[in-house]
N, C-alpha and C positions, 0 to 999 in steps of 0.2 A: 489474592491481594499481595502487594510487594511493599517494602519499607519505603517511606517517603523520602529517605536519603538515598535510595538506589539511583543509578544513572538512568534507568528506565522504570517508570512505574505502570502497574496494570491493575485497574479497577474494574469491577463488573457491576452493573445494574440491570437486572432482568437478563435479557439475551444480548445485551450490548456491552462489549469490553472497550474501555478507553486505555489506549497505549500512550504513554506521555514520556517524550524525551525530557529528561530532568536534570540538566545542568544549566540552569538559567544564567548563572554568573558568567558562563562560557558560551552563552548563545546556543546551548545545546550541541557544542561542537563534538565530534565523534572521536573518542579515544578508544583503546582496545576493550576496557570494561564495557562501554556503551555498545559496541559492536556485539560482544558476547551476550550482553542482556537482551539486545534486540532478537538475536537468534532464538534465545531461550523462550522469550516471549512467544515467538512464532510457533515453537514446538508445543508450549503450553496450550495456546490457544487451539491449534490444530487438534489436539487431544481432547478438548474440552467439548463435549457434545451439547452442552447448554448454550454455547455462543452462536448467535445468529448474525451478527455484524460487528465490525472493528472500527473504531475511529481513533486515527493516529494524529497526535498533535504534539506541540513543543510548549514547555513551561516558559514563563516569563515573556520577553518581548521578541521571541524569534521561534521559528520552526526549527531550523538546524542551519548553523553557519558553515557546515562542511567539516572537513577533516580538522581534527586538532593536531597542530604541528608537532606535538610530541610523538605521534605515531611514526613519523619519519625517522625518529631517533631509535626506535624500538627494532633493531635488527632482526630479532627472531621473527616478529610479526611480518616482515616485508621481505624476508630472506628468499622465499620462493613463491612469487605470486601465481605462477603457472601451475602450481599444484592444486589439484581438486580435493578440497578438504570436506566439502558440504555437497556431495552429489556432483552436479555440473558446475558448482561455483566453488570460489575460494571464500574465505572468512568475510571480506569486504563485500563481495557480490552478493552473499547470502542474505546481509542485512537489508538489501534492497529486493532482491528477486523473492525472498522468502514470503513477502506480503502478496506478490503475484501468485506464488504457489499455495497460499492458505486457502483451504476449501471455501471459506465464507468470505463475502464481499468486505473490502477494507476501504475506508474513506479517509483521505488525508485532509486535515484542516489546517490550512497554512496561513501563518501571519508573519510578518517582519522578515527576516532573512531566511531564505531557502537556497542554499549556495552548494555548488559542488556535489559532494556526497550526500548532502541534505536533499538537494533536488532529485537525485537517483533513488533515494528512499521514497520520496513523495510519487515518484513515477512508478514505483512498484505497487501502489495502491490502484484500486479499480476506479475511484472517482477521486478528483482533486477540487475542493472548494477553498477559494483564497480570498484574502482581503484585497481591495483594490490597490492598495499601496504596498502590498508584499513585494519583495525584492527577489527576483530568480536569477540565477547565473550559473554558467558551466565554467567554474573557476579554473580549472586544471592547467589551461594554456597559460595562465599567468606564472605556473610554477614550472614550465616547460615539460608538462605532462599531458596525458590524454585521460578522458573520463573512463573509468574502469570498474564501475560498480553497476554494470547492467545497463547503461544509457543505450548503447547500440542495439540491445535486445528490446528495450521497452519504448523509447521515443519514436522510432520510425513509424509506427502504427497510429501515432497521434498528431505529428507535426510534419509538414513538408520538408523535404530534404534540404531545400535552399535555406529555409529557416533555420533548421538544424546546424547546418553548416556554419551559418553567420554567428550562432550562439557558441558553437563549439570552438570556431577559429578565432573569435575576438575575444571572448570572455566577458562581453557587454552584460551590463544588468538591464532587466526589463521588469516592469510592474505587473501586477496582476491583470490590469486590464489588457495590456498587450499580450501577456501570456495566454489569456482567454481567446483573444482575437487569432493567435497563432494555433490554438488547439492544445497547447502544452498543459492547461487546466481545464476543468469542466465548465466552472463559472465562478464569478465573484460574488462575495456577500460581504456585507457590513460586519457581520459577526459569523466568520467561517465555522467556529466551533459549534455554535448553536444551531447552524444550518446542517452541519454534518451529523449531529446528534439527532436532529429531526429526520433527516434521510435515513439514518441507521434505524430509527424507531419504526419507520415506514416499512423497510425491508423486513425487520424483525417480526412483523405481523404476517408475513407471506410463509407459505410452506417451506421449512428449511431444506427438505430434500429437493424441492424444485429450484430453490435459489442456488444451491450447490451445483446441481446439474447445469443451470443456465450460466453460472460464472465459469465452469469447466468449458462449455461449449463456446462462450465468447472470448476465451482466453487466446491471444495470438500465438501462433505456432507455425510449424513448417509443414502442417498436413496439407495434402492436396485437396481439392474441391471434393473429389469422390470420398476421401477419408472423413471430411467434415460432414457430408451429407449422411454418411453411415453413422457417425457419432450422434447426429441428431436423432436419427432413427432408434439407435440403441438407448439413448437417454429417455426418449418418449416412451419406449416400450417398458423401460424399467419403472417409470413413474405412473404410467396409466394403472387404474384400479388399485393403486397403493392406498394405505390407511390415510396419509396426509392428503392425497389427491381427492379421495372421497370426501374428506372433510372440507376441502376447499370448495367442492361443488355444492354440498349440503348447506354449508354456512352462507354461500352466496344466495341459494334458492330461498332459504329460511331468513335471509337478511339480518344475520347475526354475526358477532365476531367469531372467527374460527378458533378452534382449540388444537393445535398442532402438536404432535409429538416431536421431541428432539431428534435432530439428525443422528445417524449412526456414525461413530468414528471408524474409518477404514484402516 
């Protein structure tokens, strides 16, 4: 549980964590404190074996309006963007890629503005559910910049190259309906947070070990077909006859709700 005045708040109910960008007066724009808080939330959630799914959303009338312009004046923060401070990422990239790297599924509930860095954070989620009138844009071209928070690693598996080129090269805004048609989001919903929590609840009822293994297998990467097939076999071998796998079978045969053990933290 975090303080309600923090730039990012984390709450947990059952096995579901809600991570909320919490600068509503700034449309949840990303300053350095917010980047750091997002990364700390990722670390805490990754180390919490009770978490089965995460819902990521924004306070107020926006998901995230992108980079707070104040960051561009903080020379220490942007002095060397090429330095890898978080594994394969710099600070800014980790705020988006960290959700992709989290062992449990992450669902982004998007309403209002989802721009620039905010869009790239949403792309780090495994599923994106957005309001029909949500606004999406790759804004960096307007500032003479390129998207550098993981878009080139995350978007190509979701959206055709020509659509991505148009968005990146123009900075045009599209709504949730168009984003869904392009594949940038999973689907639209009148109440994206409610839908996201319902989906998280559904996932949380499944075996956490199977869910973690499935997310790992489905994550995009540079592995060859042979490596992917081997990974499938390795995951299946590890799951078969495990305690949660036996419980899944027994509960289904007995037509009752399963009682799964929490995942183990690696």
